[in-house]
MIFI-623873 format. One record per atom (N, C-alpha, C): residue in three letters; residue number from 1; z, y, x. Coordinates in Angstrom, 2 decimals. Atoms other than C-alpha are relative to their C-alpha. Layout:
# MIFI-623873
+-----+-----+---------+---------+---------+
|   r |   k |      zz |      yy |      xx |
+-----+-----+---------+---------+---------+
| ALA | NUM |       Z |       Y |       X |
...
+-----+-----+---------+---------+---------+
END
This chain:
# MIFI-623873
+-----+-----+---------+---------+---------+
|   r |   k |      zz |      yy |      xx |
+-----+-----+---------+---------+---------+
| MET |   1 |   -0.12 |   -1.98 |    1.79 |
| MET |   1 |   -6.29 |   -4.19 |   18.93 |
| MET |   1 |    1.45 |   -0.12 |    1.43 |
| THR |   2 |   -1.03 |   -0.46 |   -0.70 |
| THR |   2 |   -3.55 |   -2.86 |   21.23 |
| THR |   2 |    1.01 |    0.25 |   -0.82 |
| PRO |   3 |   -1.64 |    0.03 |    1.03 |
| PRO |   3 |    0.04 |   -3.07 |   19.66 |
| PRO |   3 |    0.16 |    2.15 |    0.20 |
| GLU |   4 |    0.15 |   -1.24 |    0.03 |
| GLU |   4 |    0.55 |    0.21 |   18.50 |
| GLU |   4 |    1.60 |    1.47 |   -0.46 |
| LEU |   5 |   -0.85 |   -0.39 |   -0.94 |
| LEU |   5 |    3.36 |    2.59 |   19.39 |
| LEU |   5 |    0.15 |    0.39 |   -1.37 |
| LYS |   6 |   -0.81 |   -0.30 |    1.65 |
| LYS |   6 |    5.84 |    3.39 |   16.17 |
| LYS |   6 |    0.82 |    1.89 |    0.64 |
| LYS |   7 |   -0.92 |   -1.54 |    0.03 |
| LYS |   7 |    7.57 |    7.25 |   16.58 |
| LYS |   7 |    1.21 |    0.17 |   -0.36 |
| PRO |   8 |   -2.52 |   -0.44 |   -0.26 |
| PRO |   8 |   11.36 |    7.85 |   16.84 |
| PRO |   8 |    0.25 |    0.39 |   -0.88 |
| PRO |   9 |    0.13 |   -0.76 |    1.47 |
| PRO |   9 |   12.33 |    8.53 |   13.02 |
| PRO |   9 |    0.57 |    2.15 |    0.46 |
| HIS |  10 |   -0.57 |   -1.52 |    0.48 |
| HIS |  10 |   12.96 |   12.76 |   12.12 |
| HIS |  10 |    1.83 |    0.16 |    0.35 |
| PRO |  11 |   -1.29 |   -0.02 |    0.63 |
| PRO |  11 |   16.31 |   13.55 |   12.89 |
| PRO |  11 |    1.02 |    0.30 |   -1.48 |
| ARG |  12 |   -0.44 |    0.18 |    1.32 |
| ARG |  12 |   16.44 |   14.56 |    9.77 |
| ARG |  12 |    0.37 |   -1.08 |   -0.70 |
| ARG |  13 |    0.70 |    1.14 |    0.64 |
| ARG |  13 |   15.60 |   11.46 |    8.45 |
| ARG |  13 |    1.19 |   -0.62 |    0.55 |
| LEU |  14 |   -1.44 |    0.66 |   -0.33 |
| LEU |  14 |   18.36 |    9.51 |   10.72 |
| LEU |  14 |    1.40 |    0.93 |   -0.31 |
| ALA |  15 |   -0.69 |   -1.54 |    0.47 |
| ALA |  15 |   20.12 |   13.17 |    9.35 |
| ALA |  15 |    1.08 |   -1.21 |   -1.71 |
| LEU |  16 |    0.27 |    0.70 |    1.60 |
| LEU |  16 |   19.69 |   11.34 |    5.57 |
| LEU |  16 |    0.29 |   -1.70 |   -0.08 |
| GLU |  17 |   -1.05 |    1.07 |    0.09 |
| GLU |  17 |   20.31 |    7.41 |    6.18 |
| GLU |  17 |    0.75 |    0.59 |    0.13 |
| SER |  18 |   -1.60 |   -0.25 |   -0.16 |
| SER |  18 |   24.02 |    8.58 |    7.56 |
| SER |  18 |    0.26 |    0.62 |   -1.07 |
| ALA |  19 |   -0.95 |   -0.55 |    0.50 |
| ALA |  19 |   24.61 |   10.25 |    5.23 |
| ALA |  19 |    0.08 |   -1.17 |   -1.89 |
| LEU |  20 |   -0.05 |    0.55 |    1.24 |
| LEU |  20 |   23.59 |    7.67 |    2.34 |
| LEU |  20 |    0.37 |   -0.98 |    0.15 |
| GLU |  21 |   -0.46 |    1.14 |   -0.74 |
| GLU |  21 |   24.72 |    4.86 |    4.35 |
| GLU |  21 |    1.78 |   -0.27 |   -0.48 |
| ARG |  22 |   -1.49 |   -0.71 |   -0.03 |
| ARG |  22 |   28.57 |    6.82 |    4.14 |
| ARG |  22 |   -0.05 |   -0.28 |   -1.36 |
| ALA |  23 |    0.42 |    0.13 |    1.32 |
| ALA |  23 |   27.83 |    7.07 |    0.15 |
| ALA |  23 |    0.15 |   -0.87 |    0.32 |
| ALA |  24 |    0.07 |    1.60 |    0.20 |
| ALA |  24 |   27.10 |    3.09 |   -0.07 |
| ALA |  24 |    1.46 |    0.07 |    0.11 |
| GLY |  25 |   -1.28 |    0.71 |   -0.57 |
| GLY |  25 |   30.30 |    2.78 |    1.94 |
| GLY |  25 |    1.36 |    0.80 |   -0.92 |
| MET |  26 |   -1.06 |   -1.18 |    1.38 |
| MET |  26 |   32.60 |    5.62 |   -0.72 |
| MET |  26 |   -0.03 |   -0.93 |   -1.26 |
| ILE |  27 |    0.65 |    1.53 |    1.60 |
| ILE |  27 |   30.54 |    3.20 |   -3.88 |
| ILE |  27 |    0.74 |   -1.60 |    0.27 |
| LEU |  28 |   -1.56 |    1.26 |   -1.01 |
| LEU |  28 |   32.07 |   -0.15 |   -2.12 |
| LEU |  28 |    0.67 |    0.18 |   -0.28 |
| THR |  29 |   -1.41 |    0.65 |    0.10 |
| THR |  29 |   34.91 |    0.83 |   -1.92 |
| THR |  29 |    0.80 |    0.63 |   -1.92 |
| ARG |  30 |   -0.59 |   -0.02 |    1.48 |
| ARG |  30 |   35.21 |    1.72 |   -5.16 |
| ARG |  30 |   -0.02 |    0.07 |   -1.53 |
| LEU |  31 |    0.43 |    0.52 |    0.90 |
| LEU |  31 |   33.35 |   -0.28 |   -7.08 |
| LEU |  31 |    1.80 |   -1.48 |    0.24 |
| THR |  32 |   -1.37 |    0.70 |    0.23 |
| THR |  32 |   36.74 |   -2.63 |   -5.46 |
| THR |  32 |    1.00 |    0.05 |   -0.25 |
| ILE |  33 |   -0.88 |   -0.34 |    0.90 |
| ILE |  33 |   38.97 |   -0.84 |   -6.70 |
| ILE |  33 |    0.22 |    0.14 |   -1.98 |
| LEU |  34 |    0.86 |    0.04 |    1.54 |
| LEU |  34 |   37.40 |   -1.01 |  -10.38 |
| LEU |  34 |   -0.21 |   -1.26 |   -0.08 |
| GLU |  35 |    0.51 |    1.32 |    0.02 |
| GLU |  35 |   36.67 |   -4.53 |   -9.76 |
| GLU |  35 |    2.01 |   -0.93 |    0.08 |
| ALA |  36 |   -2.14 |   -0.10 |   -0.67 |
| ALA |  36 |   41.28 |   -4.60 |   -8.86 |
| ALA |  36 |    0.27 |   -0.42 |   -1.72 |
| ARG |  37 |   -0.14 |   -0.44 |    1.79 |
| ARG |  37 |   41.07 |   -2.66 |  -12.72 |
| ARG |  37 |   -0.48 |   -1.09 |   -1.29 |
| LEU |  38 |    0.51 |    1.03 |    0.78 |
| LEU |  38 |   38.99 |   -5.29 |  -14.28 |
| LEU |  38 |    1.08 |   -1.58 |   -0.18 |
| ALA |  39 |   -0.51 |    0.80 |   -0.02 |
| ALA |  39 |   40.95 |   -8.09 |  -13.20 |
| ALA |  39 |    1.32 |   -0.59 |   -0.68 |
| GLU |  40 |   -0.80 |   -0.96 |   -0.21 |
| GLU |  40 |   43.79 |   -6.21 |  -13.85 |
| GLU |  40 |    0.27 |   -0.26 |   -1.93 |
| GLY |  41 |    0.35 |   -0.32 |    1.87 |
| GLY |  41 |   42.82 |   -6.62 |  -18.09 |
| GLY |  41 |   -0.24 |    1.06 |   -0.41 |
| ASP |  42 |    0.13 |   -1.24 |    0.40 |
| ASP |  42 |   42.48 |   -2.89 |  -17.69 |
| ASP |  42 |   -2.09 |    0.07 |   -0.78 |
| GLY |  43 |    1.45 |   -0.55 |   -0.07 |
| GLY |  43 |   39.08 |   -2.22 |  -19.81 |
| GLY |  43 |   -0.81 |    1.30 |   -0.25 |
| THR |  44 |   -0.08 |   -1.13 |    0.24 |
| THR |  44 |   39.09 |    1.00 |  -19.87 |
| THR |  44 |   -1.31 |    0.07 |    0.84 |
| ALA |  45 |    0.43 |    0.28 |   -1.38 |
| ALA |  45 |   37.43 |    0.33 |  -16.09 |
| ALA |  45 |   -2.05 |    0.13 |    0.05 |
| TRP |  46 |    1.12 |    0.36 |   -0.10 |
| TRP |  46 |   34.20 |   -0.80 |  -17.35 |
| TRP |  46 |   -1.44 |    0.87 |    0.15 |
| ALA |  47 |    1.02 |   -0.96 |   -0.47 |
| ALA |  47 |   32.31 |    2.46 |  -18.25 |
| ALA |  47 |   -0.57 |    0.05 |    2.02 |
| GLU |  48 |    0.62 |   -0.89 |   -1.29 |
| GLU |  48 |   32.57 |    3.94 |  -14.57 |
| GLU |  48 |   -0.51 |   -1.05 |    1.26 |
| TYR |  49 |    0.46 |    0.91 |   -0.71 |
| TYR |  49 |   32.05 |    0.20 |  -13.10 |
| TYR |  49 |   -1.20 |    0.07 |   -0.14 |
| HIS |  50 |    1.36 |   -0.28 |    0.36 |
| HIS |  50 |   28.86 |    0.64 |  -14.26 |
| HIS |  50 |   -0.73 |    0.62 |    0.25 |
| LEU |  51 |    0.32 |   -1.36 |   -0.58 |
| LEU |  51 |   28.12 |    3.82 |  -13.31 |
| LEU |  51 |   -0.34 |   -0.61 |    1.51 |
| ALA |  52 |    0.44 |   -0.07 |   -1.66 |
| ALA |  52 |   28.81 |    2.94 |   -9.75 |
| ALA |  52 |   -0.67 |   -0.66 |    0.64 |
| SER |  53 |    1.09 |    1.47 |    0.01 |
| SER |  53 |   26.80 |   -0.20 |  -10.10 |
| SER |  53 |   -1.27 |    0.45 |    0.47 |
| GLN |  54 |    1.51 |   -0.77 |   -0.30 |
| GLN |  54 |   23.95 |    1.60 |  -10.59 |
| GLN |  54 |    0.41 |    0.66 |    1.03 |
| ALA |  55 |   -0.14 |   -0.56 |   -0.56 |
| ALA |  55 |   24.77 |    4.32 |   -8.39 |
| ALA |  55 |   -0.73 |   -1.13 |    1.65 |
| LEU |  56 |    0.11 |    0.55 |   -1.03 |
| LEU |  56 |   24.83 |    1.43 |   -5.61 |
| LEU |  56 |   -1.00 |   -0.70 |   -0.23 |
| ALA |  57 |    1.29 |    0.86 |   -0.54 |
| ALA |  57 |   22.21 |   -0.31 |   -6.56 |
| ALA |  57 |   -1.17 |    0.67 |    0.55 |
| ALA |  58 |    1.30 |   -1.10 |   -0.48 |
| ALA |  58 |   19.64 |    2.91 |   -6.05 |
| ALA |  58 |    0.96 |    0.33 |    0.96 |
| LEU |  59 |    0.17 |   -0.96 |   -1.29 |
| LEU |  59 |   21.39 |    3.94 |   -2.84 |
| LEU |  59 |   -0.65 |   -1.28 |    1.18 |
| VAL |  60 |    0.79 |    0.88 |   -0.58 |
| VAL |  60 |   20.47 |    0.07 |   -1.97 |
| VAL |  60 |   -1.27 |    0.53 |    0.68 |
| HIS |  61 |    1.81 |   -0.01 |   -0.46 |
| HIS |  61 |   16.76 |    0.26 |   -2.57 |
| HIS |  61 |   -0.41 |    1.16 |    0.39 |
| GLU |  62 |    0.21 |   -1.03 |   -0.57 |
| GLU |  62 |   16.51 |    3.38 |   -0.83 |
| GLU |  62 |    0.38 |   -0.46 |    1.30 |
| LEU |  63 |   -0.11 |   -0.10 |   -1.77 |
| LEU |  63 |   18.26 |    2.44 |    2.86 |
| LEU |  63 |   -0.83 |   -1.76 |   -0.09 |
| ALA |  64 |    0.58 |    0.65 |   -0.30 |
| ALA |  64 |   16.04 |   -0.60 |    2.29 |
| ALA |  64 |   -1.22 |   -0.25 |    0.47 |
| PRO |  65 |    1.16 |    0.11 |   -1.14 |
| PRO |  65 |   13.68 |   -1.61 |    4.89 |
| PRO |  65 |   -1.80 |   -0.37 |   -0.29 |
| ALA |  66 |    1.07 |    1.10 |    0.77 |
| ALA |  66 |   11.09 |   -3.10 |    2.53 |
| ALA |  66 |   -0.86 |    1.32 |   -0.52 |
| GLN |  67 |    0.53 |   -1.35 |    0.71 |
| GLN |  67 |   10.65 |    0.80 |    1.22 |
| GLN |  67 |   -0.47 |    0.68 |    0.96 |
| ARG |  68 |    0.76 |   -0.65 |   -1.29 |
| ARG |  68 |    9.53 |    2.05 |    4.68 |
| ARG |  68 |   -1.38 |   -0.91 |    0.53 |
| THR |  69 |    0.34 |    0.80 |    0.00 |
| THR |  69 |    6.42 |   -0.03 |    4.03 |
| THR |  69 |   -1.89 |    1.08 |    0.90 |
| ALA |  70 |    0.90 |   -0.06 |   -0.23 |
| ALA |  70 |    3.10 |    0.91 |    6.13 |
| ALA |  70 |   -0.88 |    1.11 |   -0.55 |
| LEU |  71 |    1.91 |   -0.71 |    0.88 |
| LEU |  71 |    0.11 |    3.51 |    5.54 |
| LEU |  71 |   -0.89 |   -0.57 |   -0.27 |
| LEU |  72 |    1.19 |    1.00 |   -0.58 |
| LEU |  72 |   -2.80 |    1.80 |    4.51 |
| LEU |  72 |   -0.76 |    1.42 |    0.24 |
| THR |  73 |    0.50 |   -0.78 |   -0.30 |
| THR |  73 |   -5.58 |    3.73 |    5.23 |
| THR |  73 |   -1.05 |   -0.54 |   -1.22 |
| THR |  74 |    0.87 |    0.58 |    1.54 |
| THR |  74 |   -8.57 |    3.54 |    1.89 |
| THR |  74 |   -0.50 |   -0.93 |    0.26 |
| ALA |  75 |    0.41 |    1.52 |   -0.28 |
| ALA |  75 |  -10.16 |    0.87 |    3.76 |
| ALA |  75 |    1.02 |   -1.24 |   -0.74 |
| GLU |  76 |   -1.17 |    0.87 |   -0.67 |
| GLU |  76 |   -6.98 |   -0.80 |    4.01 |
| GLU |  76 |    0.28 |   -0.94 |   -1.61 |
| LEU |  77 |   -0.98 |    0.95 |    0.79 |
| LEU |  77 |   -5.65 |   -0.87 |    0.10 |
| LEU |  77 |   -1.02 |   -0.47 |   -0.76 |
| ALA |  78 |    1.18 |    0.74 |    0.34 |
| ALA |  78 |   -9.76 |   -1.27 |   -0.97 |
| ALA |  78 |    0.36 |   -1.13 |    0.47 |
| ALA |  79 |    0.07 |    1.11 |    0.12 |
| ALA |  79 |   -9.71 |   -4.73 |    0.24 |
| ALA |  79 |    1.39 |   -0.53 |   -0.41 |
| ARG |  80 |   -0.64 |    1.34 |    0.77 |
| ARG |  80 |   -6.67 |   -5.89 |   -0.89 |
| ARG |  80 |   -0.02 |    0.34 |   -1.63 |
| LEU |  81 |   -0.12 |    0.36 |    1.71 |
| LEU |  81 |   -7.54 |   -4.58 |   -4.52 |
| LEU |  81 |   -1.77 |   -0.43 |    0.18 |
| ASP |  82 |    1.77 |    0.97 |    0.00 |
| ASP |  82 |  -10.87 |   -6.26 |   -3.44 |
| ASP |  82 |   -0.72 |    0.68 |   -0.72 |
| VAL |  83 |    0.99 |   -1.20 |    0.81 |
| VAL |  83 |  -12.95 |   -3.19 |   -4.64 |
| VAL |  83 |   -0.48 |    0.60 |    1.58 |
| THR |  84 |    1.07 |   -0.99 |   -0.20 |
| THR |  84 |  -15.41 |   -0.87 |   -2.83 |
| THR |  84 |    1.12 |    1.13 |    1.08 |
| PRO |  85 |   -1.08 |   -0.81 |   -0.86 |
| PRO |  85 |  -13.37 |    2.30 |    0.04 |
| PRO |  85 |   -0.77 |    1.50 |   -1.00 |
| LYS |  86 |    0.48 |   -1.55 |    0.87 |
| LYS |  86 |  -15.76 |    4.61 |   -2.64 |
| LYS |  86 |    0.88 |   -0.67 |   -1.52 |
| THR |  87 |   -1.07 |   -0.23 |    0.89 |
| THR |  87 |  -14.01 |    3.09 |   -5.43 |
| THR |  87 |    1.14 |    0.26 |   -0.22 |
| VAL |  88 |   -0.85 |   -1.02 |   -0.66 |
| VAL |  88 |  -10.48 |    3.98 |   -4.46 |
| VAL |  88 |   -0.05 |    1.14 |   -0.29 |
| LEU |  89 |    0.37 |   -1.25 |    0.00 |
| LEU |  89 |  -12.08 |    6.95 |   -3.95 |
| LEU |  89 |   -0.08 |    0.69 |   -1.35 |
| ARG |  90 |   -0.03 |   -0.22 |    0.99 |
| ARG |  90 |  -13.05 |    7.00 |   -7.27 |
| ARG |  90 |    0.53 |   -0.68 |   -1.31 |
| LYS |  91 |   -1.27 |   -0.43 |    0.41 |
| LYS |  91 |   -9.76 |    6.25 |   -8.45 |
| LYS |  91 |    0.49 |    0.91 |   -0.74 |
| ARG |  92 |   -0.78 |   -0.62 |   -0.44 |
| ARG |  92 |   -8.15 |    8.30 |   -7.17 |
| ARG |  92 |   -0.64 |    1.41 |   -0.48 |
| LYS |  93 |    0.43 |   -0.95 |    0.72 |
| LYS |  93 |  -10.27 |   11.05 |   -8.59 |
| LYS |  93 |    0.34 |    0.57 |   -1.16 |
| ALA |  94 |   -0.09 |   -0.06 |    0.80 |
| ALA |  94 |  -10.14 |    9.53 |  -11.73 |
| ALA |  94 |    1.64 |    0.84 |   -0.88 |
| GLY |  95 |   -0.20 |   -0.40 |    0.28 |
| GLY |  95 |   -6.68 |   10.23 |  -11.08 |
| GLY |  95 |    0.61 |   -1.56 |   -0.66 |
| GLN |  96 |   -0.93 |    0.86 |    0.48 |
| GLN |  96 |   -5.40 |    6.47 |  -11.68 |
| GLN |  96 |    1.27 |   -0.47 |    1.16 |
| LEU |  97 |   -0.81 |    0.81 |   -1.28 |
| LEU |  97 |   -4.49 |    5.87 |   -7.95 |
| LEU |  97 |    0.36 |    1.80 |    0.69 |
| THR |  98 |   -0.28 |   -0.57 |   -0.03 |
| THR |  98 |   -2.31 |    8.51 |   -6.33 |
| THR |  98 |    0.05 |    0.29 |    1.71 |
| PRO |  99 |   -0.76 |   -0.02 |   -1.46 |
| PRO |  99 |   -1.75 |    9.09 |   -2.21 |
| PRO |  99 |    0.76 |   -0.30 |    0.02 |
| ALA | 100 |   -2.13 |   -0.34 |   -0.34 |
| ALA | 100 |    1.68 |    9.34 |   -0.54 |
| ALA | 100 |   -0.35 |    1.12 |    1.55 |
| VAL | 101 |    0.08 |   -0.46 |   -0.68 |
| VAL | 101 |   -0.17 |   11.21 |    2.20 |
| VAL | 101 |   -1.68 |    0.91 |   -0.35 |
| ALA | 102 |    0.85 |   -0.43 |    0.13 |
| ALA | 102 |   -2.89 |   13.55 |    1.29 |
| ALA | 102 |   -0.90 |    1.25 |    0.17 |
| GLN | 103 |    0.50 |   -1.13 |   -0.60 |
| GLN | 103 |   -4.57 |   16.16 |    3.91 |
| GLN | 103 |   -1.41 |    0.24 |    0.36 |
| GLY | 104 |    1.10 |   -0.51 |    0.07 |
| GLY | 104 |   -7.91 |   17.25 |    3.62 |
| GLY | 104 |   -0.90 |   -1.32 |   -0.43 |
| LYS | 105 |    0.60 |    1.06 |    0.03 |
| LYS | 105 |   -9.93 |   14.37 |    4.07 |
| LYS | 105 |    0.70 |   -1.48 |    0.22 |
| PHE | 106 |   -1.08 |    1.90 |   -0.54 |
| PHE | 106 |   -7.07 |   11.42 |    5.31 |
| PHE | 106 |    1.09 |    0.56 |   -0.83 |
| LEU | 107 |   -1.13 |    0.69 |    0.90 |
| LEU | 107 |   -5.64 |    9.90 |    3.07 |
| LEU | 107 |    0.72 |   -1.43 |    0.09 |
| ARG | 108 |   -0.68 |    0.81 |   -0.15 |
| ARG | 108 |   -3.11 |    7.19 |    3.32 |
| ARG | 108 |    0.85 |   -0.50 |   -1.49 |
| TRP | 109 |   -0.44 |    1.31 |    0.33 |
| TRP | 109 |   -1.76 |    4.51 |    1.10 |
| TRP | 109 |    1.13 |    0.01 |    0.28 |
| ARG | 110 |   -1.01 |    0.44 |    0.23 |
| ARG | 110 |    1.61 |    3.51 |   -0.24 |
| ARG | 110 |   -0.29 |   -2.09 |   -0.55 |
| ALA | 111 |   -0.26 |    1.16 |    0.34 |
| ALA | 111 |    1.51 |   -0.39 |   -1.00 |
| ALA | 111 |    0.54 |   -0.50 |   -0.72 |
| ASP | 112 |   -0.97 |    0.80 |    1.42 |
| ASP | 112 |    4.35 |   -0.61 |   -3.29 |
| ASP | 112 |    0.06 |    0.91 |   -0.82 |
| GLN | 113 |    0.29 |   -1.15 |    1.12 |
| GLN | 113 |    2.18 |    2.50 |   -5.48 |
| GLN | 113 |   -0.34 |   -1.13 |   -0.38 |
| VAL | 114 |    1.28 |    0.86 |    0.71 |
| VAL | 114 |   -0.21 |    0.40 |   -6.09 |
| VAL | 114 |    0.55 |   -0.61 |   -0.72 |
| PRO | 115 |    0.00 |    0.91 |    1.15 |
| PRO | 115 |   -0.85 |   -0.85 |   -9.58 |
| PRO | 115 |   -0.62 |   -1.95 |    0.47 |
| GLY | 116 |    0.77 |    0.94 |   -1.17 |
| GLY | 116 |   -1.65 |   -4.42 |   -8.64 |
| GLY | 116 |    1.11 |   -1.97 |    0.60 |
| GLY | 117 |   -0.34 |    0.61 |   -0.35 |
| GLY | 117 |    0.56 |   -6.10 |   -7.40 |
| GLY | 117 |    0.25 |   -0.12 |    1.31 |
| THR | 118 |    0.77 |   -0.22 |   -1.02 |
| THR | 118 |   -0.25 |   -5.64 |   -3.90 |
| THR | 118 |    1.02 |    0.59 |    1.23 |
| ALA | 119 |   -0.99 |    0.12 |   -0.52 |
| ALA | 119 |    2.72 |   -5.09 |   -2.53 |
| ALA | 119 |    0.71 |   -1.16 |    1.17 |
| HIS | 120 |   -0.30 |    0.05 |   -0.41 |
| HIS | 120 |    3.57 |   -7.83 |   -2.30 |
| HIS | 120 |   -1.37 |   -1.43 |    0.59 |
| GLY | 121 |    0.97 |    1.09 |   -0.24 |
| GLY | 121 |   -0.03 |   -9.69 |   -2.25 |
| GLY | 121 |   -0.45 |   -0.79 |   -0.97 |
| THR | 122 |   -0.28 |    0.40 |    0.79 |
| THR | 122 |    0.24 |  -10.24 |   -5.49 |
| THR | 122 |   -0.82 |    0.71 |   -1.73 |
| GLY | 123 |    1.24 |   -0.76 |    0.36 |
| GLY | 123 |   -2.99 |   -8.15 |   -6.36 |
| GLY | 123 |   -0.91 |   -1.81 |   -0.99 |
| ALA | 124 |    0.86 |    2.03 |    0.33 |
| ALA | 124 |   -6.00 |  -10.69 |   -8.60 |
| ALA | 124 |   -1.57 |    0.21 |    1.70 |
| SER | 125 |    0.82 |    0.66 |   -1.08 |
| SER | 125 |   -7.73 |  -12.97 |   -5.56 |
| SER | 125 |   -1.89 |   -0.17 |   -0.63 |
| LEU | 126 |    2.06 |   -0.33 |    0.38 |
| LEU | 126 |  -11.26 |  -12.98 |   -7.73 |
| LEU | 126 |   -0.12 |    0.98 |   -0.51 |
| PRO | 127 |    0.72 |   -0.68 |    0.69 |
| PRO | 127 |  -13.43 |  -11.32 |   -8.08 |
| PRO | 127 |   -0.39 |    0.42 |   -1.17 |
| ALA | 128 |   -0.91 |   -0.43 |    1.21 |
| ALA | 128 |  -13.77 |   -9.57 |  -11.25 |
| ALA | 128 |   -1.60 |   -0.48 |   -0.98 |
| LYS | 129 |    1.46 |    0.09 |   -0.03 |
| LYS | 129 |  -18.01 |  -11.08 |  -11.44 |
| LYS | 129 |    0.81 |   -1.54 |   -0.31 |
| ALA | 130 |   -0.43 |    1.29 |    0.26 |
| ALA | 130 |  -15.66 |  -14.65 |  -11.33 |
| ALA | 130 |    0.59 |    0.35 |   -0.72 |
| ALA | 131 |   -1.02 |    0.95 |    1.56 |
| ALA | 131 |  -13.59 |  -14.32 |  -14.48 |
| ALA | 131 |   -0.76 |    0.44 |   -1.22 |
| ALA | 132 |    0.58 |    0.68 |    1.37 |
| ALA | 132 |  -14.50 |  -15.46 |  -17.64 |
| ALA | 132 |   -0.51 |    0.90 |   -0.86 |
| GLY | 133 |    0.29 |   -1.10 |    0.80 |
| GLY | 133 |  -16.63 |  -13.80 |  -20.15 |
| GLY | 133 |   -0.82 |    1.16 |    0.70 |
| TYR | 134 |    0.16 |   -0.64 |   -0.71 |
| TYR | 134 |  -18.42 |  -11.98 |  -16.99 |
| TYR | 134 |   -1.69 |   -0.16 |   -0.94 |
| SER | 135 |    1.12 |    0.27 |   -0.19 |
| SER | 135 |  -21.87 |  -11.51 |  -17.96 |
| SER | 135 |   -1.35 |    1.79 |    1.06 |
| PRO | 136 |    0.30 |   -1.46 |   -0.72 |
| PRO | 136 |  -24.74 |   -8.64 |  -16.18 |
| PRO | 136 |   -0.57 |    0.93 |   -1.22 |
| GLY | 137 |    0.40 |   -1.15 |    1.03 |
| GLY | 137 |  -25.53 |   -5.40 |  -17.77 |
| GLY | 137 |   -1.51 |   -0.52 |   -0.69 |
| ARG | 138 |    1.81 |    0.01 |    0.48 |
| ARG | 138 |  -29.42 |   -6.48 |  -17.85 |
| ARG | 138 |   -1.27 |   -1.75 |    0.37 |
| ALA | 139 |    0.11 |    1.60 |   -0.45 |
| ALA | 139 |  -30.81 |   -9.80 |  -17.70 |
| ALA | 139 |   -1.34 |   -0.41 |    0.76 |
| VAL | 140 |   -0.11 |    0.16 |   -1.12 |
| VAL | 140 |  -31.70 |  -11.82 |  -14.90 |
| VAL | 140 |   -1.30 |   -0.56 |    0.33 |
| ARG | 141 |    1.45 |    0.53 |    0.30 |
| ARG | 141 |  -35.18 |  -13.30 |  -14.16 |
| ARG | 141 |   -0.01 |   -0.75 |    1.22 |
| PRO | 142 |   -0.18 |    0.60 |   -0.87 |
| PRO | 142 |  -35.21 |  -16.26 |  -12.47 |
| PRO | 142 |   -1.16 |   -0.26 |    1.65 |
+-----+-----+---------+---------+---------+
END
């Protein structure tokens, strides 16, 4: 298997990441100032401290490399969910799954947005037929 060549990031993406990193630095500075006020006993700083910490957490979440997961093909997603590719497409049509990219027949899926914990490999490991209480839909003759 040949290694995949990575495309360089788009200049706008780089500018966005740079702006988010600057914003995170500014919020971190503000949090440090607010922490000092809280240490001095200024209870009025709690609300602003709380808002600043939430904003920083959101920025860190956006800047985290884990957020830039690779896109999966329909077959790869089906393997992670332990279903057939046709089932994935049926779930898409029913509105249960939404692709990250959809251009005509070209579909790609983000693993971290799929229900069932597939981003971390914690999805169902047993097929549905092995589940407790499973019985065939019709009589099976030996």
